[in-house]
C-alpha positions as CSV (number, residue, x, y, z in Angstrom):
1,M,121.9,153.8,158.5
2,R,123.6,153.1,155.4
3,E,121.5,152.1,152.5
4,S,123.5,148.6,152.2
5,E,123.5,147.8,155.9
6,P,120.5,145.6,156.8
7,P,117.7,146.9,159.6
8,T,119.0,146.1,162.8
9,G,117.3,143.5,165.3
10,L,115.8,141.3,162.4
11,L,119.3,140.0,161.2
12,P,122.0,138.4,163.4
13,S,124.7,140.1,164.1
14,P,128.2,139.1,162.5
15,R,129.5,138.4,165.8
16,H,127.4,135.6,165.8
17,T,127.9,131.9,164.4
18,I,125.2,129.2,163.5
19,G,123.3,128.0,166.3
20,D,124.0,131.1,168.6
21,P,120.8,132.4,169.7
22,V,119.9,135.6,168.0
23,P,119.4,138.7,170.1
24,L,116.3,140.8,169.6
25,D,116.2,144.3,170.2
26,N,112.8,146.2,170.9
27,T,112.0,147.6,167.7
28,P,108.7,148.0,167.1
29,M,108.4,145.2,164.3
30,N,109.8,143.1,166.6
31,A,107.2,143.8,169.1
32,I,104.6,143.6,166.3
33,L,106.1,140.1,165.4
34,R,106.1,138.5,168.8
35,T,102.3,139.9,169.1
36,A,101.1,138.8,165.9
37,F,102.9,135.5,166.9
38,A,101.4,135.3,170.3
39,V,97.8,135.5,168.3
40,V,98.5,132.8,166.0
41,L,99.3,130.5,169.1
42,S,96.4,131.6,171.0
43,C,93.8,131.1,168.0
44,A,95.3,127.7,167.4
45,A,94.8,126.6,171.1
46,G,91.2,127.5,170.7
47,A,90.7,125.9,167.4
48,A,91.8,122.8,169.0
49,S,89.1,122.4,171.8
50,A,86.6,123.1,169.2
51,E,86.5,119.8,167.5
52,R,83.1,119.1,166.2
53,V,81.9,115.9,164.9
54,Y,78.8,114.5,162.8
55,V,77.0,111.8,165.1
56,K,74.5,109.3,162.9
57,A,71.2,109.7,164.4
58,R,72.3,112.2,166.5
59,G,73.9,115.2,164.8
60,E,76.4,117.7,165.5
61,V,78.5,117.3,168.9
62,D,81.3,119.2,170.5
63,L,84.2,117.0,171.7
64,A,85.0,119.5,174.1
65,P,83.4,117.4,177.5
66,F,84.9,114.0,175.6
67,T,88.6,112.4,176.5
68,C,89.1,110.8,172.7
69,Q,91.7,108.4,172.1
70,N,92.9,107.9,168.3
71,V,92.7,103.7,167.6
72,S,95.5,102.9,165.1
73,K,95.6,99.3,165.9
74,S,91.6,98.6,164.3
75,V,90.5,98.2,161.0
76,N,87.0,99.5,161.8
77,V,87.4,101.2,164.8
78,K,89.6,104.7,164.6
79,R,88.7,106.9,167.1
80,I,86.6,106.5,170.8
81,C,85.9,109.9,173.0
82,Y,84.0,109.5,176.3
83,D,82.2,111.8,178.6
84,E,82.1,109.8,182.0
85,R,80.1,112.1,184.1
86,E,77.4,111.5,181.1
87,K,78.5,107.9,180.6
88,Y,78.2,108.4,176.9
89,V,80.8,107.3,174.2
90,L,81.3,108.1,170.8
91,V,82.7,105.8,168.4
92,S,84.3,106.1,165.1
93,L,83.9,103.2,162.8
94,K,85.8,103.8,159.6
95,G,85.1,107.5,159.7
96,I,80.9,107.4,160.7
97,W,80.5,108.3,164.1
98,Y,78.1,106.2,166.3
99,H,76.7,107.0,169.7
100,F,76.2,104.7,173.1
101,C,74.3,105.8,176.2
102,G,75.3,104.4,180.1
103,V,78.3,102.9,179.5
104,P,80.5,102.4,182.5
105,P,83.8,103.2,182.7
106,A,84.8,100.2,183.5
107,T,83.4,99.0,180.0
108,I,85.7,101.8,178.4
109,S,88.6,100.8,180.0
110,D,88.0,97.0,179.3
111,W,87.8,98.3,175.9
112,K,90.5,100.2,175.3
113,K,92.7,97.2,177.1
114,S,90.9,94.6,174.7
115,P,93.2,92.8,172.0
116,S,90.2,93.4,169.2
117,K,88.5,96.6,169.2
118,G,86.3,96.1,166.7
119,R,85.5,92.4,168.4
120,Y,84.4,94.1,171.6
121,Y,82.7,97.0,169.8
122,N,80.5,94.1,168.0
123,D,80.5,91.9,171.3
124,T,79.8,94.4,173.7
125,I,79.2,97.7,172.7
126,R,76.7,97.9,170.2
127,P,74.2,95.4,171.7
128,G,74.6,96.8,175.4
129,F,74.0,100.4,175.1
130,E,71.7,101.3,173.0
131,C,71.0,104.8,172.5
132,S,68.5,107.4,170.8
133,E,68.2,111.0,170.1
134,A,65.8,111.1,172.9
135,T,67.8,109.2,175.4
136,A,71.3,111.1,174.5
137,P,72.5,113.4,177.0
138,A,72.3,117.4,175.7
139,Y,75.2,119.2,174.8
140,R,75.1,123.1,174.2
């Protein structure tokens, strides 16, 4: 290779045009780049499943066992996270997380379908499913 030529495998060949896939040869540099990319992807996937929130009157909770839904059309309710096995719901109200125990799946379904998530919360969830640290399920 002459000094004026770029290293092979890192730049497209002059035979390719824009939009053509660029073949990469099996140089050590390309192997390192592929490995680094795979590591970054696996770390990003692990970080996504390790989300934790601070719940008022409870403390930190890992959201891994929960099914969460962002709520976009509500002034107060921002996110609903539900663990059906434990019948335990976490709700973010303007960024503050609260918890409720013994909430049946049908109630969660009705809440998610309701035209006003805030009204449903005030009328059904808050008065009907009080939860304390002692009655909340234990998560490890």
